[in-house]
Residue frames as a rotation matrix with the C-alpha (Angstrom) as fourth column:
LYS 1
-0.190 0.470 0.862 -20.75
-0.877 -0.476 0.066 17.12
0.441 -0.743 0.503 -74.17
LYS 2
0.813 0.531 -0.238 -21.76
-0.402 0.808 0.431 13.54
0.422 -0.255 0.870 -73.76
TRP 3
0.225 -0.822 -0.523 -18.17
0.438 0.565 -0.699 12.60
0.870 -0.072 0.487 -73.23
ASP 4
-0.625 -0.417 0.660 -17.77
-0.307 -0.646 -0.699 15.28
0.717 -0.640 0.276 -70.58
GLN 5
0.242 0.816 0.525 -20.98
-0.907 -0.001 0.421 14.09
0.344 -0.578 0.740 -68.92
GLN 6
0.796 -0.007 -0.605 -19.72
0.059 0.996 0.067 10.49
0.602 -0.089 0.793 -68.86
ALA 7
-0.266 -0.959 -0.093 -16.41
0.340 -0.003 -0.940 11.62
0.902 -0.282 0.328 -67.42
LEU 8
-0.470 0.168 0.867 -18.22
-0.707 -0.659 -0.256 13.62
0.528 -0.733 0.428 -64.77
MET 9
0.654 0.756 0.030 -20.47
-0.657 0.549 0.517 10.63
0.374 -0.358 0.855 -63.95
THR 10
0.474 -0.582 -0.661 -17.42
0.392 0.811 -0.433 8.37
0.789 -0.054 0.613 -63.71
GLU 11
-0.588 -0.714 0.380 -15.70
0.028 -0.488 -0.872 10.93
0.808 -0.503 0.307 -61.51
LEU 12
-0.071 0.677 0.733 -18.89
-0.900 -0.360 0.245 11.22
0.430 -0.642 0.635 -59.43
ARG 13
0.824 0.342 -0.453 -19.09
-0.193 0.920 0.342 7.42
0.533 -0.194 0.823 -59.05
ALA 14
-0.002 -0.923 -0.385 -15.42
0.493 0.334 -0.804 7.31
0.870 -0.191 0.454 -58.08
ALA 15
-0.622 -0.178 0.762 -16.00
-0.433 -0.733 -0.525 10.09
0.652 -0.657 0.379 -55.54
ARG 16
0.420 0.846 0.328 -19.03
-0.816 0.194 0.545 8.20
0.397 -0.496 0.772 -54.17
LEU 17
0.689 -0.237 -0.685 -17.01
0.246 0.965 -0.087 4.98
0.682 -0.108 0.723 -53.87
GLN 18
-0.420 -0.901 0.104 -14.22
0.281 -0.238 -0.930 6.91
0.863 -0.362 0.353 -52.20
LEU 19
-0.348 0.402 0.847 -16.72
-0.788 -0.615 -0.032 8.50
0.508 -0.679 0.531 -49.81
LYS 20
0.733 0.650 -0.200 -18.32
-0.484 0.705 0.517 5.12
0.477 -0.283 0.832 -49.14
ALA 21
0.303 -0.729 -0.614 -14.88
0.510 0.669 -0.542 3.60
0.805 -0.149 0.574 -48.45
ALA 22
-0.640 -0.534 0.552 -14.01
-0.114 -0.645 -0.756 6.53
0.760 -0.547 0.352 -46.19
LEU 23
0.092 0.770 0.632 -17.30
-0.902 -0.204 0.381 6.15
0.422 -0.605 0.675 -44.30
GLU 24
0.808 0.159 -0.568 -16.72
-0.026 0.972 0.234 2.42
0.589 -0.174 0.789 -43.96
GLY 25
-0.173 -0.958 -0.227 -13.20
0.480 0.120 -0.869 3.12
0.860 -0.259 0.439 -42.69
ARG 26
-0.534 0.061 0.843 -14.63
-0.581 -0.751 -0.313 5.65
0.614 -0.657 0.437 -40.23
ARG 27
0.594 0.796 0.114 -17.21
-0.672 0.413 0.615 3.10
0.443 -0.442 0.780 -39.02
GLU 28
0.563 -0.467 -0.682 -14.43
0.420 0.872 -0.250 0.54
0.712 -0.146 0.687 -38.54
ALA 29
-0.528 -0.792 0.306 -12.31
0.176 -0.455 -0.873 3.13
0.831 -0.407 0.379 -36.75
LEU 30
-0.171 0.554 0.815 -15.24
-0.848 -0.504 0.165 4.04
0.502 -0.663 0.556 -34.48
ALA 31
0.824 0.454 -0.340 -15.94
-0.275 0.844 0.461 0.36
0.496 -0.286 0.820 -33.82
GLU 32
0.126 -0.881 -0.457 -12.25
0.563 0.443 -0.698 -0.19
0.817 -0.169 0.552 -33.03
ALA 33
-0.607 -0.314 0.730 -12.24
-0.298 -0.762 -0.575 2.87
0.737 -0.566 0.369 -30.74
ALA 34
0.343 0.809 0.478 -15.33
-0.838 0.034 0.544 1.54
0.424 -0.587 0.689 -28.93
ARG 35
0.769 -0.116 -0.629 -13.69
0.191 0.980 0.052 -1.89
0.610 -0.160 0.776 -28.56
VAL 36
-0.316 -0.948 -0.033 -10.48
0.431 -0.113 -0.895 -0.32
0.845 -0.297 0.444 -27.21
LYS 37
-0.360 0.262 0.896 -12.52
-0.686 -0.725 -0.064 1.84
0.633 -0.637 0.440 -24.81
LEU 38
0.751 0.659 -0.040 -14.29
-0.489 0.595 0.637 -1.28
0.444 -0.459 0.770 -23.51
GLN 39
0.409 -0.695 -0.592 -10.92
0.563 0.702 -0.436 -2.98
0.719 -0.155 0.678 -23.01
MET 40
-0.576 -0.653 0.491 -9.54
0.061 -0.634 -0.771 0.08
0.815 -0.414 0.405 -21.21
ASP 41
0.092 0.699 0.709 -12.64
-0.833 -0.335 0.439 0.27
0.545 -0.631 0.552 -19.01
ALA 42
0.860 0.195 -0.472 -12.21
-0.001 0.924 0.382 -3.43
0.511 -0.328 0.795 -18.14
ILE 43
-0.052 -0.966 -0.255 -8.53
0.601 0.173 -0.780 -2.85
0.797 -0.194 0.572 -17.31
HIS 44
-0.545 -0.114 0.831 -9.39
-0.405 -0.832 -0.380 0.17
0.734 -0.543 0.407 -15.14
ALA 45
0.536 0.801 0.266 -12.09
-0.683 0.226 0.695 -1.84
0.497 -0.554 0.668 -13.37
LYS 46
0.644 -0.375 -0.667 -9.59
0.445 0.893 -0.073 -4.65
0.622 -0.249 0.742 -12.67
LYS 47
-0.453 -0.866 0.211 -7.06
0.353 -0.392 -0.850 -2.13
0.819 -0.310 0.483 -11.34
ALA 48
-0.228 0.454 0.861 -9.68
-0.734 -0.662 0.154 -0.50
0.640 -0.597 0.484 -9.14
LYS 49
0.811 0.545 -0.213 -10.78
-0.313 0.712 0.629 -3.91
0.494 -0.444 0.748 -7.84
ARG 50
0.271 -0.808 -0.523 -7.16
0.649 0.555 -0.521 -4.91
0.711 -0.198 0.674 -7.16
ALA 51
-0.590 -0.475 0.653 -6.53
-0.080 -0.770 -0.633 -1.60
0.803 -0.426 0.416 -5.37
ALA 52
0.240 0.767 0.595 -9.66
-0.811 -0.178 0.557 -2.12
0.533 -0.617 0.579 -3.24
GLU 53
0.834 0.017 -0.552 -8.52
0.159 0.950 0.270 -5.67
0.529 -0.313 0.789 -2.42
GLN 54
-0.188 -0.977 -0.101 -5.07
0.546 -0.019 -0.837 -4.37
0.816 -0.213 0.537 -1.47
ARG 55
-0.426 0.102 0.899 -6.62
-0.567 -0.805 -0.178 -1.72
0.705 -0.585 0.400 0.80
GLU 56
0.657 0.739 0.146 -8.84
-0.615 0.414 0.671 -4.36
0.436 -0.531 0.727 2.40
LEU 57
0.559 -0.543 -0.627 -5.86
0.501 0.823 -0.267 -6.70
0.661 -0.165 0.732 2.84
LYS 58
-0.504 -0.774 0.384 -3.81
0.179 -0.529 -0.830 -3.90
0.845 -0.349 0.405 4.39
ARG 59
-0.071 0.581 0.811 -6.70
-0.824 -0.493 0.281 -3.02
0.563 -0.648 0.513 6.73
SER 60
0.852 0.410 -0.326 -7.11
-0.223 0.847 0.482 -6.68
0.474 -0.338 0.813 7.62
LEU 61
0.162 -0.882 -0.443 -3.38
0.606 0.443 -0.661 -7.12
0.779 -0.162 0.606 8.29
GLN 62
-0.581 -0.338 0.741 -3.35
-0.271 -0.778 -0.567 -3.98
0.768 -0.530 0.360 10.43
ALA 63
0.372 0.795 0.479 -6.38
-0.813 0.030 0.582 -5.25
0.449 -0.606 0.657 12.35
ASN 64
0.796 -0.126 -0.593 -4.69
0.225 0.970 0.095 -8.65
0.563 -0.209 0.800 12.82
ALA 65
-0.284 -0.959 0.007 -1.47
0.431 -0.134 -0.893 -6.98
0.857 -0.250 0.451 13.95
PHE 66
-0.344 0.245 0.906 -3.44
-0.678 -0.732 -0.059 -4.82
0.649 -0.635 0.418 16.38
LEU 67
0.719 0.692 0.072 -5.33
-0.570 0.526 0.632 -7.84
0.399 -0.495 0.772 17.75
SER 68
0.480 -0.635 -0.605 -2.11
0.494 0.766 -0.411 -9.83
0.725 -0.102 0.682 18.05
LYS 69
-0.564 -0.706 0.429 -0.43
0.082 -0.565 -0.821 -6.98
0.822 -0.428 0.376 19.91
LYS 70
0.013 0.669 0.743 -3.52
-0.851 -0.382 0.359 -6.59
0.524 -0.637 0.565 22.11
ARG 71
0.848 0.276 -0.452 -3.45
-0.076 0.908 0.413 -10.32
0.524 -0.316 0.791 22.92
LYS 72
-0.020 -0.940 -0.341 0.25
0.589 0.265 -0.764 -10.08
0.808 -0.216 0.548 23.83
ASN 73
-0.601 -0.182 0.778 -0.38
-0.351 -0.815 -0.462 -7.04
0.718 -0.551 0.426 26.02
ASP 74
0.434 0.836 0.336 -3.36
-0.757 0.135 0.640 -8.72
0.489 -0.532 0.691 27.68
GLN 75
0.697 -0.245 -0.675 -1.29
0.329 0.944 -0.003 -11.85
0.638 -0.220 0.738 28.31
ALA 76
-0.421 -0.903 0.087 1.56
0.391 -0.267 -0.881 -9.75
0.819 -0.337 0.465 29.75
GLU 77
-0.309 0.397 0.864 -0.94
-0.723 -0.689 0.058 -7.92
0.618 -0.607 0.500 31.98
ARG 78
0.780 0.605 -0.158 -2.39
-0.393 0.671 0.629 -11.23
0.486 -0.428 0.762 33.20
THR 79
0.299 -0.768 -0.567 1.14
0.595 0.614 -0.518 -12.47
0.746 -0.183 0.641 33.88
ARG 80
-0.621 -0.522 0.585 1.99
-0.061 -0.712 -0.700 -9.30
0.781 -0.470 0.410 35.84
GLU 81
0.131 0.769 0.626 -1.24
-0.845 -0.243 0.476 -9.56
0.518 -0.592 0.618 37.82
ALA 82
0.819 0.138 -0.557 -0.56
0.051 0.949 0.311 -13.24
0.572 -0.283 0.770 38.60
GLU 83
-0.150 -0.960 -0.236 2.99
0.566 0.112 -0.817 -12.37
0.810 -0.256 0.527 39.73
LYS 84
-0.512 0.045 0.858 1.67
-0.522 -0.809 -0.269 -9.56
0.682 -0.586 0.438 41.97
LYS 85
0.568 0.806 0.165 -0.89
-0.671 0.337 0.661 -11.94
0.477 -0.486 0.732 43.44
ARG 86
0.586 -0.429 -0.688 1.77
0.427 0.884 -0.188 -14.60
0.689 -0.183 0.701 44.01
GLN 87
-0.516 -0.827 0.222 4.06
0.273 -0.404 -0.873 -12.06
0.812 -0.390 0.435 45.69
ALA 88
-0.189 0.529 0.827 1.20
-0.794 -0.578 0.188 -10.81
0.578 -0.621 0.529 47.86
GLU 89
0.824 0.490 -0.283 0.35
-0.277 0.786 0.552 -14.37
0.493 -0.377 0.784 48.89
SER 90
0.171 -0.860 -0.481 4.02
0.590 0.481 -0.649 -15.05
0.789 -0.173 0.589 49.61
ALA 91
-0.627 -0.383 0.678 4.26
-0.212 -0.754 -0.622 -11.90
0.750 -0.533 0.392 51.76
THR 92
0.282 0.822 0.495 1.06
-0.834 -0.045 0.550 -12.89
0.475 -0.568 0.672 53.57
ASN 93
0.784 -0.027 -0.621 2.41
0.153 0.977 0.150 -16.40
0.602 -0.212 0.770 54.13
LYS 94
-0.285 -0.953 -0.097 5.71
0.458 -0.047 -0.888 -15.02
0.842 -0.298 0.450 55.47
THR 95
-0.453 0.195 0.870 3.85
-0.640 -0.751 -0.165 -12.63
0.621 -0.631 0.465 57.79
PHE 96
0.652 0.757 0.042 1.64
-0.609 0.490 0.623 -15.48
0.451 -0.432 0.781 58.97
ALA 97
0.490 -0.550 -0.676 4.65
0.463 0.822 -0.332 -17.75
0.739 -0.150 0.657 59.53
ARG 98
-0.588 -0.721 0.368 6.43
0.103 -0.517 -0.850 -15.02
0.802 -0.462 0.378 61.47
PHE 99
-0.114 0.659 0.744 3.29
-0.862 -0.438 0.256 -14.38
0.494 -0.612 0.618 63.55
LYS 100
0.799 0.427 -0.423 2.84
-0.237 0.870 0.431 -18.11
0.552 -0.245 0.797 64.15
ALA 101
0.049 -0.873 -0.485 6.48
0.552 0.428 -0.716 -18.51
0.832 -0.233 0.503 65.20
GLN 102
-0.669 -0.265 0.694 6.23
-0.302 -0.757 -0.579 -15.49
0.679 -0.597 0.427 67.48
SER 103
0.274 0.867 0.417 2.96
-0.850 0.016 0.526 -16.76
0.449 -0.498 0.741 68.96
THR 104
0.705 -0.071 -0.705 4.40
0.162 0.985 0.063 -20.25
0.690 -0.159 0.706 69.46
ALA 105
-0.389 -0.917 -0.092 7.43
0.400 -0.078 -0.913 -18.75
0.830 -0.392 0.397 71.18
GLU 106
-0.489 0.277 0.827 5.24
-0.680 -0.715 -0.163 -16.60
0.546 -0.642 0.538 73.44
VAL 107
0.646 0.760 -0.079 3.04
-0.580 0.555 0.597 -19.60
0.497 -0.340 0.799 74.29
ALA 108
0.377 -0.590 -0.714 6.14
0.478 0.784 -0.396 -21.68
0.793 -0.192 0.578 75.10
GLU 109
-0.653 -0.639 0.405 7.49
0.040 -0.563 -0.825 -18.86
0.756 -0.523 0.394 77.27
LEU 110
-0.101 0.716 0.691 4.15
-0.885 -0.382 0.267 -18.53
0.455 -0.584 0.672 79.10
ARG 111
0.761 0.351 -0.546 4.01
-0.155 0.915 0.372 -22.29
0.630 -0.199 0.751 79.65
ALA 112
-0.125 -0.897 -0.424 7.53
0.516 0.306 -0.800 -22.24
0.848 -0.318 0.425 81.02
GLU 113
-0.687 -0.075 0.722 6.62
-0.440 -0.748 -0.497 -19.38
0.577 -0.660 0.481 83.40
ASN 114
0.369 0.916 0.158 3.47
-0.781 0.214 0.587 -21.27
0.504 -0.340 0.794 84.36
GLU 115
0.565 -0.235 -0.791 5.50
0.270 0.958 -0.093 -24.38
0.780 -0.161 0.605 85.10
CYS 116
-0.572 -0.818 0.064 7.93
0.271 -0.262 -0.926 -22.35
0.774 -0.512 0.372 87.21
LEU 117
-0.420 0.492 0.763 5.06
-0.767 -0.642 -0.009 -20.84
0.485 -0.588 0.647 89.17
ARG 118
0.653 0.694 -0.302 3.55
-0.454 0.679 0.577 -24.23
0.606 -0.240 0.759 89.87
ASN 119
0.336 -0.609 -0.719 6.77
0.571 0.739 -0.359 -25.59
0.749 -0.289 0.596 91.24
C-alpha cells in the first residue's frame, strides 16, 4: 500500500508539474497573443493614418488643381475683357476719326463756299 501511495504521490506531483508547465505555457501564449495584438493594432493605426494622409493629400491636390484652373479661367476672362475693351476703344477711335475727317471736309467746303460768296 505504501508503495502504491508513493507511486500515486509521484504521479500526482508529475501531474501538478505538467499542469504548472501547461499553465505557464498558456500564460506565455496569452502574453504573446497580447503582444501580437498590440503590434497589429499599431500596424492598423499606421495604415489608417496613412490612408487619412492620402485622402487629405488627394483633397489638397484636387483643391490646388481647381484653384489653378480657376486662376487660368480668370486670367483668360480678364484677357478677353481687355481685348473687348481694346476693340471697343479702337472702334470708337475709328468712328471719331471718320467723324473728324467728315467734319473737317464739311468745314473746308463751307469755307470754300464762303470765300466764293465773298468774291
